[in-house]
N, C-alpha and C positions, 0 to 999 in steps of 0.2 A: 504493499499499500504505499502511496505517496506520503511524503512527510506531512504530518498534521500540525497545523498551528491554530491555536485558539486565541482570540483577542477578546478582551473584556470590553463591553460597551454599556454605558449607563443608559437609562430610559427616563422618561418624564415621571415614572412612578418610582419613588425612592426604594420601594420594597422589591423591585424587580430589576434583575441584571440580565443582559444578553451575553451569551458566550458564542461568538461568531467564528465559524470555521472557514478556512481557506479551501475547503473541498465540499462537495455535495454530500449531505448526510443521508438524505432519504429521497425516494423517487416521487417528487411532488407531493401535494397535500400538506397537512399540518395536523398535530395531535396535541390535545391538552389533557393533562392528567391531574386530578384534584387530590389523589391519595394513591397509596401503594397497591390497593386492590384494583383500581381503574387502570393501573399501569402494567397489567399482566402481560400485555403484547409488546412491552418495551422494557427489555433487561436494563437499559441504561437509566430510564426514569426510576425503575424500581431501586436501583442502587443509589440514586440521588435521594430517594425518600428515607433511606436509612440514616441520613444526615438529620439530626433532630430539628433544625431550623428551617428545613424545606417545607413550604406550604403547597406550592403548585409547580408543575414542569410543563413547559410548552416547547415542542419540538417541530421545527420547519426544515425546509430544504437545506438551509445553510447556517442556521443558528439554534441554539437552545436557550430558552429564557427560563429563569428560575425566580419564583416568588418566595420570599422568606418570611417567617414569623418575626416578631419584634424582639425576640429574645437575644438577638445578636445584631451587629452592624455589618454591612457588606465589607466594609474596609478591613474587618478582622478575618473574614472567611473567604472572600472572593478568590484569592490566589489558590487556596486549597481546592475549591470547586473547579477552578479552571484546570489545575493539574490532574484532578480526577477524571474530568471529561476528556481531556487531551490523551492521557494514558489508556483510558478505555478504548477510544476510537483507534488509536495507534496500534493496538493489539488485534484489531480486525474483529472485534466483538459486534454482534448485531445491535443496532440502535433501536429499530422498530420492526417487529415481524409484520410486514405490510400485508394487508388482506385485499383480495381483488374479487370477492364474491359478490359485491353489490353492483353487478354489471348493468341491470336495468335502470339504476338510478341516474346513470350518465346521460346528460342532455347537451346538445351543441346546437346553437342557433347562429344564423348568419345576419349581419347587419351592414348596411351600406355606411360609408363614412364620407366626410367632406372631400376626401381625395378619391377621385374616380378610379385610380389604379389600385386602390386598397380596399379589401373586404375584411371585416372584423368577424371572428368566429368566437362567440362567448360560450362559456360552459359553466355548469354548477360544480365542477371539480376544480380544486386548488391546484394549479400548475407549477407555480414557482413563487418563491418570496423575493427573488431578485430578477428584475427585468433583464432580458438577454435579446440581442439583435444579431441576425446573421445575414451577410451580404451575399454569400454563395454556399455551395454544398461542401466546399473544403473547410470553411469555418465551422459549419454544422457538424461535420464528421468528427471533429475533435471534442464536441461538447454536448450535442443534443441529437439523440437518435430520432426524435420526433421531427425536428427541423429537417434533419437529413432526409428523412422519408418524404417530407412535404416537397423538397427540391426535386424529387423524382417526377413530379408533374412538370411537364416541359414549359408550362407558361408561368411557373413561380419564379420571381425575381428575388424577393427578399422575404425573410420570416422574422417577425417580432413576437416574443413570448412574454406575457405579463402574468399577473397573479391568477386571473380567471378568464383570460381571453387570448387569442392569437390573432395578430393582424398579418395578412399576407398581401404583398405587393406583386402584381402580375405584370407580365410584358404585354404589349399592345396586340399580340397575335390572337387573342380571344377577348370576349366580353364576359363580364362576371356572370350575367344571367345565363350564360352557356355552360358554366362549369362550377358555380358555387355549391350546387347540390352535391355534386361528386366529391368535392373537398370536404364539405360538412359530414357526409357519411363516412369518409375515410377517417377523419379526426375522431368521430364518435366511436368508430370501431377500435381504433388505436387505443383510446382511453379506456374503453370497456375492457379490453384485454389486459389492462394493467401494465402495459409496456412502459419502459423507462422513458422519461420526458427529457430530463437533463442529466448527463453523467458527470459533468464538472463545469465550473464557471469558466467562460472564455477569458483567458489571461489578458488578451488585448482589450477587453471590455471592462475588466475589474474596476479600473479607476472611474470609469463613466457610470457604471451601474450599480455598484455596491455603495450603500450609504456611508459617507465619511463620518466617523465618530465625531460628535460635536466638539470634543476637546481639541480636535485638529483643525477647527475652523476658527476664523476670527469672528468677533462679535457681529459684525455686519453680514458676513458670509452665512453664519448660523441663522440670522433673521431672514435672509433671502431664501434659504432652504426651507424654513418653516412656512413662508408665504407660499412658495411653490407647492409644497406638500399639501397645505390646507385649502388653498384657494384655486390653484391652477390645475394640478394633476388630476383631481377627480373629474373635472370638465373635459380635459382632453382624452382621458381614459375612456369616457363614455362614447367618444368618437374613434376609439381604436389607436390612439397615440399616447406618446409620453414625452414630457419635457424634463430633462435632467440637468441639474446645476453642474457646470464645469469649472468656472473660475469668476473671480471679481478682482478688478484692478483698482486698487485705492487711489491711485494718482489720476487716472482717466475717468474713474467711477463708471467703468463699463462692466456689465454682466455678460458673461458668455453661457449659453445654454445649448444643450444637444437635443435636436428634434429626432424622435424615433418613431417607428410604426407608421401610422397613417398621417402623422405630422411631417415626416420627412418627405420633402418634395411636394408637399401639398400646395396647391395654388393659393389657398386661403390662409396659409400659415404665416406669411409676412404680415398680413392685416391683423391676425390674432396676436402676433408678437408685438407689434407697435401699439395697437389700440387697446390691447387687453393686458398683456404682462407688463410691458414697459410702463403703461399708465398707472397700473396698480402699485408697482414697485416704487415709482416716484412718489405716489400719494402716501404710501405706508412708510416709506423711508426717505422723508424730505431731505433735499440737499445732499443725498448719498449716492443717487443714481442719475447718470446722465444718459445712458444708452443701454439697450439690450441687443445683443447680436446673437444670431443662431447659426449652429453648425449642423448640417444634416448628419444623422447618425450613420 
């Protein structure tokens, strides 16, 4: 197994700490355990519950969140928990015994987006906790068996996978009304069979897509990320896109963001950028923002 590295990341809830992994932990979805009995299908969660201060355990594709009782402070025990998780994973032990029996519960629906080249395929199944984007089959082959399979459709140009939807950009060789049903059926069958969605995070996208710990951001950068997360991302996600913070230049007061999914190359994205995001940031962070520029992911 590749070298495992766990990083500690604080959350807005002082009782909860996230232990973020540099590798994929489980194949999509997420699991929440309130006690050791509920954790019978997760040996790792069961092990964590033997620690007397552990109240809840939440496991996702690339992090484990632990909520504590008030009998200890995280500063006293977080390193111990980090080492325990890291050693457990490094030994190749099972994290969650994933079940794939609920096949009939999987649904996939297709939605048009403001970008005519992109169709959004939403699902009731959690796909990933970290947005990933693939420009070609070579990128996908290293990280996502699902994206790789989608590139086998000759009209698929790009694939963007988010928490509960997939945005697919097509070439102009076909119209979506000719092929969307075939793609929807394929995705639904793939998910029903419980096949692996993401095998590892794309290394070249880690900086863009993995949330940067707040302690690594300046005060202004942290505020920008909070505004994007709370006000912008939900709106663009409903259209099959994503906007990720890349950088902030304190001298020029310029914010750079990355457009992904349906936002990338969308004819209306420039208007959204200027009239929506830039205006909002200027109003909420007066005298700190001069311009917002976009980079297609």
